[in-house]
TIVEX-228804 format. One record per residue (C-alpha): residue number from 1; x, y, z; residue in one letter. Coordinates in steps of 0.25 Angstrom, whole numbers, plus 5000, padded with zeros to 4 digits. Layout:
N
{sevex = NUM, px = X, py = Y, pz = Z, miti = a}
...
This chain:
149
{sevex = 1, px = 5015, py = 5049, pz = 4963, miti = m}
{sevex = 2, px = 5016, py = 5046, pz = 4978, miti = k}
{sevex = 3, px = 5011, py = 5035, pz = 4987, miti = l}
{sevex = 4, px = 5002, py = 5041, pz = 4997, miti = s}
{sevex = 5, px = 5003, py = 5038, pz = 5012, miti = t}
{sevex = 6, px = 4991, py = 5028, pz = 5010, miti = k}
{sevex = 7, px = 4999, py = 5020, pz = 5001, miti = g}
{sevex = 8, px = 5012, py = 5021, pz = 5008, miti = k}
{sevex = 9, px = 5007, py = 5018, pz = 5022, miti = y}
{sevex = 10, px = 4997, py = 5007, pz = 5017, miti = g}
{sevex = 11, px = 5009, py = 5000, pz = 5011, miti = l}
{sevex = 12, px = 5018, py = 5002, pz = 5023, miti = i}
{sevex = 13, px = 5006, py = 4996, pz = 5032, miti = a}
{sevex = 14, px = 5004, py = 4984, pz = 5022, miti = m}
{sevex = 15, px = 5019, py = 4981, pz = 5022, miti = t}
{sevex = 16, px = 5019, py = 4980, pz = 5037, miti = d}
{sevex = 17, px = 5007, py = 4971, pz = 5037, miti = l}
{sevex = 18, px = 5013, py = 4963, pz = 5026, miti = g}
{sevex = 19, px = 5026, py = 4961, pz = 5034, miti = k}
{sevex = 20, px = 5018, py = 4956, pz = 5046, miti = s}
{sevex = 21, px = 5009, py = 4947, pz = 5037, miti = y}
{sevex = 22, px = 5022, py = 4940, pz = 5032, miti = i}
{sevex = 23, px = 5030, py = 4940, pz = 5045, miti = r}
{sevex = 24, px = 5019, py = 4938, pz = 5055, miti = d}
{sevex = 25, px = 5009, py = 4929, pz = 5047, miti = n}
{sevex = 26, px = 4998, py = 4939, pz = 5046, miti = e}
{sevex = 27, px = 5000, py = 4946, pz = 5060, miti = e}
{sevex = 28, px = 4991, py = 4958, pz = 5062, miti = y}
{sevex = 29, px = 4998, py = 4971, pz = 5065, miti = i}
{sevex = 30, px = 4992, py = 4983, pz = 5072, miti = p}
{sevex = 31, px = 4991, py = 4995, pz = 5063, miti = l}
{sevex = 32, px = 4997, py = 5003, pz = 5074, miti = g}
{sevex = 33, px = 5010, py = 4996, pz = 5073, miti = s}
{sevex = 34, px = 5011, py = 4998, pz = 5058, miti = i}
{sevex = 35, px = 5008, py = 5013, pz = 5060, miti = a}
{sevex = 36, px = 5018, py = 5015, pz = 5071, miti = n}
{sevex = 37, px = 5029, py = 5007, pz = 5064, miti = n}
{sevex = 38, px = 5027, py = 5015, pz = 5051, miti = r}
{sevex = 39, px = 5023, py = 5029, pz = 5058, miti = n}
{sevex = 40, px = 5010, py = 5029, pz = 5050, miti = i}
{sevex = 41, px = 4996, py = 5033, pz = 5056, miti = s}
{sevex = 42, px = 4989, py = 5021, pz = 5061, miti = e}
{sevex = 43, px = 4975, py = 5028, pz = 5057, miti = a}
{sevex = 44, px = 4981, py = 5030, pz = 5043, miti = y}
{sevex = 45, px = 4985, py = 5016, pz = 5042, miti = l}
{sevex = 46, px = 4972, py = 5011, pz = 5047, miti = e}
{sevex = 47, px = 4965, py = 5018, pz = 5035, miti = r}
{sevex = 48, px = 4975, py = 5012, pz = 5025, miti = l}
{sevex = 49, px = 4974, py = 4998, pz = 5031, miti = i}
{sevex = 50, px = 4959, py = 4999, pz = 5031, miti = a}
{sevex = 51, px = 4959, py = 5000, pz = 5016, miti = k}
{sevex = 52, px = 4969, py = 4988, pz = 5014, miti = l}
{sevex = 53, px = 4960, py = 4980, pz = 5024, miti = k}
{sevex = 54, px = 4947, py = 4983, pz = 5015, miti = r}
{sevex = 55, px = 4955, py = 4979, pz = 5003, miti = a}
{sevex = 56, px = 4958, py = 4965, pz = 5010, miti = g}
{sevex = 57, px = 4973, py = 4967, pz = 5012, miti = f}
{sevex = 58, px = 4973, py = 4969, pz = 5027, miti = v}
{sevex = 59, px = 4966, py = 4962, pz = 5038, miti = k}
{sevex = 60, px = 4964, py = 4966, pz = 5053, miti = t}
{sevex = 61, px = 4962, py = 4959, pz = 5066, miti = q}
{sevex = 62, px = 4957, py = 4966, pz = 5079, miti = r}
{sevex = 63, px = 4962, py = 4963, pz = 5093, miti = g}
{sevex = 64, px = 4975, py = 4962, pz = 5100, miti = a}
{sevex = 65, px = 4982, py = 4955, pz = 5089, miti = l}
{sevex = 66, px = 4975, py = 4963, pz = 5078, miti = g}
{sevex = 67, px = 4979, py = 4972, pz = 5067, miti = g}
{sevex = 68, px = 4981, py = 4972, pz = 5053, miti = y}
{sevex = 69, px = 4987, py = 4961, pz = 5043, miti = c}
{sevex = 70, px = 4987, py = 4958, pz = 5029, miti = l}
{sevex = 71, px = 4976, py = 4951, pz = 5023, miti = a}
{sevex = 72, px = 4983, py = 4947, pz = 5011, miti = v}
{sevex = 73, px = 4998, py = 4942, pz = 5009, miti = s}
{sevex = 74, px = 5008, py = 4953, pz = 5005, miti = p}
{sevex = 75, px = 5011, py = 4945, pz = 4993, miti = n}
{sevex = 76, px = 4996, py = 4947, pz = 4988, miti = n}
{sevex = 77, px = 4995, py = 4962, pz = 4990, miti = i}
{sevex = 78, px = 5001, py = 4972, pz = 4979, miti = t}
{sevex = 79, px = 5005, py = 4986, pz = 4982, miti = v}
{sevex = 80, px = 4996, py = 4990, pz = 4971, miti = s}
{sevex = 81, px = 4984, py = 4984, pz = 4979, miti = e}
{sevex = 82, px = 4988, py = 4991, pz = 4991, miti = l}
{sevex = 83, px = 4990, py = 5005, pz = 4985, miti = l}
{sevex = 84, px = 4977, py = 5004, pz = 4977, miti = a}
{sevex = 85, px = 4970, py = 5002, pz = 4991, miti = i}
{sevex = 86, px = 4978, py = 5013, pz = 4998, miti = l}
{sevex = 87, px = 4980, py = 5023, pz = 4987, miti = e}
{sevex = 88, px = 4969, py = 5021, pz = 4977, miti = g}
{sevex = 89, px = 4972, py = 5019, pz = 4962, miti = p}
{sevex = 90, px = 4985, py = 5023, pz = 4957, miti = l}
{sevex = 91, px = 4984, py = 5036, pz = 4949, miti = d}
{sevex = 92, px = 4997, py = 5042, pz = 4946, miti = v}
{sevex = 93, px = 4991, py = 5055, pz = 4939, miti = c}
{sevex = 94, px = 4979, py = 5056, pz = 4946, miti = g}
{sevex = 95, px = 4970, py = 5054, pz = 4934, miti = c}
{sevex = 96, px = 4964, py = 5042, pz = 4938, miti = g}
{sevex = 97, px = 4958, py = 5031, pz = 4929, miti = d}
{sevex = 98, px = 4947, py = 5040, pz = 4923, miti = n}
{sevex = 99, px = 4947, py = 5053, pz = 4916, miti = k}
{sevex = 100, px = 4945, py = 5064, pz = 4926, miti = s}
{sevex = 101, px = 4934, py = 5074, pz = 4923, miti = e}
{sevex = 102, px = 4943, py = 5085, pz = 4926, miti = s}
{sevex = 103, px = 4954, py = 5080, pz = 4916, miti = c}
{sevex = 104, px = 4952, py = 5083, pz = 4901, miti = d}
{sevex = 105, px = 4966, py = 5077, pz = 4897, miti = t}
{sevex = 106, px = 4964, py = 5063, pz = 4904, miti = f}
{sevex = 107, px = 4965, py = 5055, pz = 4891, miti = d}
{sevex = 108, px = 4977, py = 5063, pz = 4886, miti = s}
{sevex = 109, px = 4985, py = 5066, pz = 4899, miti = c}
{sevex = 110, px = 4999, py = 5061, pz = 4898, miti = v}
{sevex = 111, px = 5000, py = 5062, pz = 4913, miti = s}
{sevex = 112, px = 4990, py = 5052, pz = 4915, miti = r}
{sevex = 113, px = 4996, py = 5043, pz = 4905, miti = v}
{sevex = 114, px = 5010, py = 5044, pz = 4912, miti = i}
{sevex = 115, px = 5002, py = 5042, pz = 4926, miti = g}
{sevex = 116, px = 4996, py = 5030, pz = 4920, miti = d}
{sevex = 117, px = 5009, py = 5024, pz = 4916, miti = e}
{sevex = 118, px = 5016, py = 5027, pz = 4930, miti = i}
{sevex = 119, px = 5004, py = 5021, pz = 4937, miti = a}
{sevex = 120, px = 5005, py = 5008, pz = 4928, miti = e}
{sevex = 121, px = 5020, py = 5007, pz = 4932, miti = k}
{sevex = 122, px = 5016, py = 5009, pz = 4947, miti = i}
{sevex = 123, px = 5005, py = 4998, pz = 4946, miti = r}
{sevex = 124, px = 5015, py = 4989, pz = 4939, miti = e}
{sevex = 125, px = 5024, py = 4990, pz = 4952, miti = v}
{sevex = 126, px = 5013, py = 4990, pz = 4963, miti = i}
{sevex = 127, px = 5005, py = 4979, pz = 4956, miti = d}
{sevex = 128, px = 5016, py = 4969, pz = 4958, miti = h}
{sevex = 129, px = 5022, py = 4974, pz = 4971, miti = m}
{sevex = 130, px = 5016, py = 4966, pz = 4983, miti = t}
{sevex = 131, px = 5015, py = 4970, pz = 4998, miti = l}
{sevex = 132, px = 5025, py = 4959, pz = 5000, miti = d}
{sevex = 133, px = 5035, py = 4966, pz = 4990, miti = d}
{sevex = 134, px = 5033, py = 4979, pz = 4998, miti = l}
{sevex = 135, px = 5036, py = 4971, pz = 5011, miti = i}
{sevex = 136, px = 5049, py = 4965, pz = 5005, miti = k}
{sevex = 137, px = 5053, py = 4979, pz = 5000, miti = k}
{sevex = 138, px = 5050, py = 4985, pz = 5014, miti = q}
{sevex = 139, px = 5058, py = 4974, pz = 5021, miti = e}
{sevex = 140, px = 5070, py = 4977, pz = 5012, miti = v}
{sevex = 141, px = 5069, py = 4992, pz = 5015, miti = l}
{sevex = 142, px = 5068, py = 4990, pz = 5030, miti = e}
{sevex = 143, px = 5080, py = 4981, pz = 5029, miti = k}
{sevex = 144, px = 5088, py = 4991, pz = 5022, miti = r}
{sevex = 145, px = 5084, py = 5002, pz = 5032, miti = r}
{sevex = 146, px = 5088, py = 4993, pz = 5044, miti = n}
{sevex = 147, px = 5101, py = 4989, pz = 5038, miti = d}
{sevex = 148, px = 5105, py = 5003, pz = 5036, miti = g}
{sevex = 149, px = 5103, py = 5007, pz = 5050, miti = e}
């Protein structure tokens, strides 16, 4: 079980947009600045942010002061919502919600049962973790890193 680069980079971009939303009262940020600061391909970030924009979490503005901004307060966005948009449904075992035609043991598969239990525990965490929580965790980590230098 591993978070893909879609999930990782999408959460990183959203925490940066969230920090700006809180600090600068909804200031628009050029995506290139996030890409450069985080060493992520701007084209890749554009594809991820486009998904989040379609879902109503991000808004854009054109022009010299344009860029991207959260459309929703970080307190009202859960990690679960973001990961569902970026990664798709949580499926620990790869079985999905329905019996696969190629799987004869779906109903009696212990791996699927364990996977379902693990997925439920993950959901319990990410359903209650907001983007604001992630921003606070990131700030603590950055402070530790800066204090250690």
